[in-house]
VMD Tcl script that draws the C-alpha trace (Angstrom):
set ca {
  {49.68 203.20 284.81}
  {45.82 204.20 284.72}
  {46.03 206.15 281.65}
  {48.42 206.51 278.82}
  {49.67 209.47 276.44}
  {49.08 208.82 272.68}
  {49.01 210.55 269.18}
  {45.42 210.19 267.37}
  {44.37 211.12 264.11}
  {40.67 212.04 264.29}
  {40.43 213.60 260.81}
  {42.69 213.85 257.63}
  {44.56 216.88 256.52}
  {47.73 217.73 254.75}
  {49.46 219.45 257.70}
  {50.90 217.89 260.80}
  {48.28 219.81 263.04}
  {45.78 216.63 262.78}
  {48.42 214.92 264.90}
  {47.09 215.55 268.37}
  {48.15 214.46 271.86}
  {45.39 212.68 274.09}
  {45.07 210.85 277.34}
  {43.42 207.45 277.11}
  {42.82 204.53 279.52}
  {45.07 201.94 279.37}
  {44.03 199.18 277.04}
  {43.66 195.66 278.54}
  {44.68 192.64 276.50}
  {41.84 189.90 275.52}
  {42.26 186.52 275.08}
  {45.39 185.60 272.82}
  {46.46 189.25 272.91}
  {49.46 191.13 274.91}
  {49.92 194.67 276.06}
  {53.23 196.27 274.96}
  {54.83 198.88 276.72}
  {56.08 200.83 273.90}
  {59.85 201.94 274.01}
  {60.32 202.75 270.33}
  {58.15 203.14 267.12}
  {59.49 203.83 263.65}
  {58.04 205.95 261.02}
  {57.05 204.84 257.65}
  {55.53 206.48 254.68}
  {52.08 204.67 256.05}
  {52.19 207.01 258.87}
  {51.70 210.11 256.55}
  {49.02 208.18 254.34}
  {47.15 207.65 257.77}
  {47.60 211.38 258.79}
  {46.78 212.73 255.12}
  {44.00 210.25 254.01}
  {43.94 208.26 250.71}
  {40.91 208.96 248.05}
  {38.96 205.72 247.97}
  {40.44 204.30 251.19}
  {38.62 204.57 254.59}
  {40.62 204.38 257.44}
  {39.04 203.82 261.05}
  {39.16 207.34 262.51}
  {40.04 207.82 265.13}
  {43.26 205.93 265.08}
  {46.71 205.75 266.52}
  {49.17 205.51 263.91}
  {52.52 203.67 264.03}
  {53.18 199.94 262.82}
  {56.82 199.21 263.60}
  {57.01 198.65 267.41}
  {59.28 197.40 269.94}
  {59.15 197.49 273.76}
  {58.20 195.18 276.80}
  {55.23 192.95 277.19}
  {53.28 194.47 280.04}
  {50.20 192.20 280.46}
  {49.08 189.21 278.82}
  {45.59 187.75 277.96}
  {44.15 184.49 278.62}
  {45.75 181.70 276.53}
  {48.94 183.33 275.76}
  {52.14 180.44 275.89}
  {54.65 182.22 273.98}
  {55.55 185.07 276.10}
  {55.92 186.07 279.46}
  {55.50 189.77 281.36}
  {58.76 191.59 280.80}
  {59.86 189.99 277.64}
  {61.84 192.40 275.23}
  {59.85 191.95 271.79}
  {59.40 193.63 268.41}
  {56.04 193.55 266.89}
  {55.21 191.96 263.67}
  {53.00 194.86 261.93}
  {50.55 192.58 259.83}
  {47.26 191.30 261.45}
  {45.24 188.46 259.87}
  {42.54 186.13 260.84}
  {44.78 183.08 261.27}
  {42.18 180.58 260.15}
  {41.61 181.20 256.55}
  {43.34 179.21 253.74}
  {45.63 181.87 252.95}
  {46.91 182.24 256.68}
  {46.96 178.45 256.88}
  {48.94 178.19 254.03}
  {51.51 180.47 255.20}
  {50.48 183.52 252.92}
  {48.82 185.58 255.79}
  {49.30 188.69 253.97}
  {46.92 187.64 251.22}
  {44.23 187.14 254.37}
  {40.92 188.95 253.07}
  {40.76 190.61 256.80}
  {44.48 191.44 256.60}
  {45.50 194.84 258.27}
  {48.39 196.61 259.52}
  {48.80 198.19 263.03}
  {48.51 201.86 262.88}
  {46.35 201.64 259.71}
  {43.55 199.25 260.58}
  {43.90 199.41 264.35}
  {45.50 201.36 267.00}
  {49.53 201.53 266.73}
  {52.50 202.20 268.53}
  {52.35 206.36 268.80}
  {51.40 205.32 272.40}
  {52.79 204.49 275.68}
  {50.98 201.01 275.35}
  {49.27 198.98 272.49}
  {47.45 195.82 272.27}
  {48.68 193.36 269.87}
  {48.05 189.74 268.92}
  {50.49 187.67 270.71}
  {51.39 185.57 267.68}
  {52.96 189.00 266.33}
  {55.58 188.95 269.18}
  {59.28 188.41 268.13}
  {61.80 188.19 270.67}
  {64.82 190.65 270.73}
  {68.03 190.26 272.02}
  {69.33 192.23 275.15}
  {71.94 193.53 273.17}
  {69.74 195.20 270.71}
  {68.52 198.62 271.36}
  {64.78 199.35 271.23}
  {65.11 201.89 268.31}
  {67.02 199.12 266.37}
  {64.39 196.67 266.87}
  {61.50 199.26 265.66}
  {63.65 199.79 262.54}
  {63.45 196.18 261.10}
  {59.97 194.62 260.43}
  {58.02 196.78 257.92}
  {60.85 197.84 255.60}
  {62.76 194.57 255.73}
  {59.61 192.53 255.11}
  {58.46 194.75 252.12}
  {61.88 194.68 250.66}
  {62.49 191.07 251.16}
  {59.06 190.18 249.75}
  {59.73 192.32 246.74}
  {63.15 190.84 245.85}
  {63.02 187.37 247.10}
  {59.30 186.14 246.41}
  {57.99 188.25 243.75}
  {61.02 188.98 241.39}
  {62.95 185.86 242.57}
  {66.04 187.45 242.33}
  {69.10 185.12 241.78}
  {72.70 185.08 242.48}
  {74.74 187.09 239.57}
  {71.91 189.28 238.65}
  {71.86 193.04 238.65}
  {69.44 195.19 240.78}
  {68.34 198.97 240.56}
  {67.17 200.42 244.08}
  {65.56 203.72 243.80}
  {65.65 206.14 246.92}
  {68.43 204.31 248.40}
  {68.15 206.47 251.53}
  {64.83 205.38 252.41}
  {63.88 202.57 254.62}
  {63.04 200.47 252.08}
  {66.18 201.33 249.94}
  {68.52 200.66 252.89}
  {66.79 197.39 253.43}
  {66.69 196.27 249.60}
  {70.52 197.07 249.42}
  {71.38 194.57 252.21}
  {68.86 191.87 250.85}
  {70.37 192.05 247.37}
  {73.86 191.61 248.79}
  {72.77 188.76 250.93}
  {71.10 187.24 247.90}
  {74.09 187.50 245.64}
  {73.25 190.10 243.31}
  {76.10 191.01 241.04}
  {75.83 194.82 240.70}
  {73.81 196.83 243.25}
  {72.96 200.31 241.72}
  {71.66 202.75 244.17}
  {69.93 206.01 243.31}
  {69.90 208.86 245.65}
  {69.60 212.70 245.75}
  {72.65 213.39 248.10}
  {76.14 212.38 248.57}
  {75.39 211.45 252.43}
  {72.72 208.94 251.20}
  {74.73 207.21 248.33}
  {77.57 207.18 251.00}
  {75.59 205.28 253.20}
  {74.31 203.03 250.57}
  {78.08 202.10 249.61}
  {78.38 201.28 253.28}
  {75.41 198.71 253.12}
  {76.72 196.99 249.97}
  {75.87 199.13 246.86}
  {78.40 198.70 244.18}
  {77.37 201.59 242.14}
  {76.10 204.77 243.05}
  {74.20 207.44 240.91}
  {72.80 210.80 242.07}
  {69.81 211.08 239.88}
  {69.84 215.17 240.26}
  {73.20 215.51 238.40}
  {72.83 212.49 235.79}
  {70.49 210.86 233.86}
  {70.08 207.56 235.78}
  {68.73 205.34 232.89}
  {71.66 206.33 231.09}
  {74.14 205.81 233.76}
  {72.51 201.95 234.28}
  {73.22 201.37 230.74}
  {76.67 202.44 230.95}
  {77.17 200.45 234.38}
  {75.59 197.32 232.51}
  {77.09 197.54 229.04}
  {73.86 198.77 227.67}
  {71.98 195.69 228.94}
  {70.13 197.00 231.89}
  {69.29 195.60 235.03}
  {67.51 192.32 235.76}
  {65.65 193.78 238.74}
  {64.14 197.32 239.35}
  {62.95 197.79 243.13}
  {60.51 200.63 242.36}
  {58.58 202.32 245.35}
  {58.40 206.02 244.47}
  {55.94 205.96 241.40}
  {55.46 208.78 238.87}
  {58.91 210.46 239.60}
  {61.23 207.38 238.67}
  {58.64 205.22 236.64}
  {60.29 206.33 233.49}
  {63.78 205.67 234.37}
  {62.43 202.11 235.54}
  {61.27 201.36 232.24}
  {64.23 202.57 230.50}
  {66.81 200.84 232.92}
  {65.47 197.25 232.90}
  {66.64 194.62 230.45}
  {65.13 192.17 228.30}
  {63.03 189.80 230.39}
  {63.80 191.99 233.42}
  {61.34 192.67 236.15}
  {60.11 195.81 237.70}
  {58.72 194.94 241.28}
  {56.67 197.95 243.05}
  {55.44 198.27 246.34}
  {54.36 202.00 246.39}
  {53.98 205.34 244.83}
  {55.33 207.91 247.06}
  {55.82 210.71 244.51}
  {52.24 210.07 242.78}
  {50.48 206.99 241.13}
  {49.65 208.14 237.80}
  {52.30 206.86 235.15}
  {52.38 206.71 231.57}
  {52.69 203.23 230.40}
  {53.47 202.24 226.79}
  {52.54 198.79 226.52}
  {54.73 197.93 223.46}
  {58.06 197.71 225.40}
  {56.37 195.32 227.88}
  {55.56 192.72 225.63}
  {58.30 193.52 222.94}
  {61.01 193.09 225.91}
  {59.04 190.42 227.47}
  {58.84 192.36 230.79}
  {57.31 191.33 234.07}
  {55.79 194.20 236.13}
  {55.06 192.90 239.69}
  {53.08 194.29 242.46}
  {53.91 193.64 245.98}
  {52.57 194.53 249.42}
  {54.18 193.48 252.83}
  {54.80 189.92 253.05}
  {54.03 186.45 255.26}
  {54.71 186.23 259.04}
  {57.06 183.31 257.76}
  {59.11 185.43 255.66}
  {59.41 187.84 258.59}
  {60.70 185.25 260.84}
  {63.30 184.46 258.41}
  {64.54 188.12 258.09}
  {64.83 187.95 261.75}
  {67.15 185.01 261.82}
  {69.58 186.93 259.18}
  {69.21 190.00 261.74}
  {70.36 187.86 264.63}
  {73.30 186.41 262.49}
  {74.34 190.03 262.05}
  {73.78 189.73 257.92}
  {70.88 192.41 258.27}
  {71.15 195.52 260.00}
  {68.68 198.13 260.83}
  {69.55 201.70 259.64}
  {68.42 204.27 262.23}
  {68.35 207.95 261.20}
  {67.44 209.83 264.50}
  {65.56 208.91 267.75}
  {63.17 211.45 268.61}
  {60.69 211.92 271.75}
  {57.10 211.53 270.80}
  {56.43 215.14 271.37}
  {58.40 215.67 267.97}
  {56.33 213.74 266.07}
  {55.17 216.66 263.82}
  {58.68 217.10 263.07}
  {59.40 213.67 262.48}
  {56.45 213.86 259.80}
  {57.89 216.93 258.04}
  {61.32 215.32 258.16}
  {59.90 212.62 256.13}
  {58.22 215.05 253.98}
  {61.38 216.68 253.11}
  {63.03 213.35 252.28}
  {65.94 214.22 254.92}
  {66.25 210.96 256.41}
  {68.69 207.97 255.74}
  {67.02 204.78 256.90}
  {64.40 204.99 259.68}
  {63.12 207.87 262.03}
  {62.25 206.33 265.32}
  {59.82 207.98 268.17}
  {60.06 207.18 271.78}
  {56.92 207.49 273.34}
  {57.66 205.95 276.65}
  {58.86 208.63 279.19}
}
mol new
graphics top color blue
foreach p $ca { graphics top sphere $p radius 0.5 }
foreach p [lrange $ca 0 end-1] q [lrange $ca 1 end] { graphics top cylinder $p $q radius 0.2 }
display resetview
């Protein structure tokens, strides 16, 4: 194909009208790169930030959003030995220099030049995308492209939060906010895999809570109908949980602080409901709490996650699969928090 269709953000705005369709020349891969014919691209909250803009952060506009990509290798640049044209692949969303101390020690997500596809360079809201060949992850013929696109970012984020940052141990109790989100559905499965005793899932609808139970949640709380932290204390015999997986921010922060036990950990990766919270420092030191920040994770972690996916221990949760033409509908569905799992767009005809 000589040209390709893509969705481009040229300026930020609160509405979906800034998501514009364009025709562009098909990009050519450079040394060490691969071109992917995109079959599926899953949405993340990151896509909405790219669309709306973030105060104090500069995005390289114009940009094609979308970081969770699956498709077929279409062309290879010089020096690529780990893939062949025609391979079915998913794409690791993080990009780093590959040569600094952080990268060489296996902490590429801490590289000073670390970036994410669709945020720092063009992503998968397109018929084709150029990615570093080292980011390619082979997928089985039995896995659909929408399934493959629904794994990498949310499972990597939740894995790094639970396994690396909070160091979840078998027998511990975990509270997962927004259990119907991509992060939530991944975290429930990882907590179960890692031997958590109680996995308390919080969500706003029966459908989301039912799905959480299917994924491994042991206790369900509809936070619109009951006091979440009071219910957590009831479930845990007034102790609270060992780990709170926090990714919504202002709307849930107070509940998180009241739900964590003495010497417990609150690990957070985002603030989708707002970043400004009130923090009384006294409970932090009185209760010996740990508040841990977490962003993405390493390629090594992602490769381990995919081994569990191949073994059937971790499974993607796909909400809807829509053609790229419905990208604005997809952003509105996420804004209304209607999805359970991942919203997937299919750019390829």
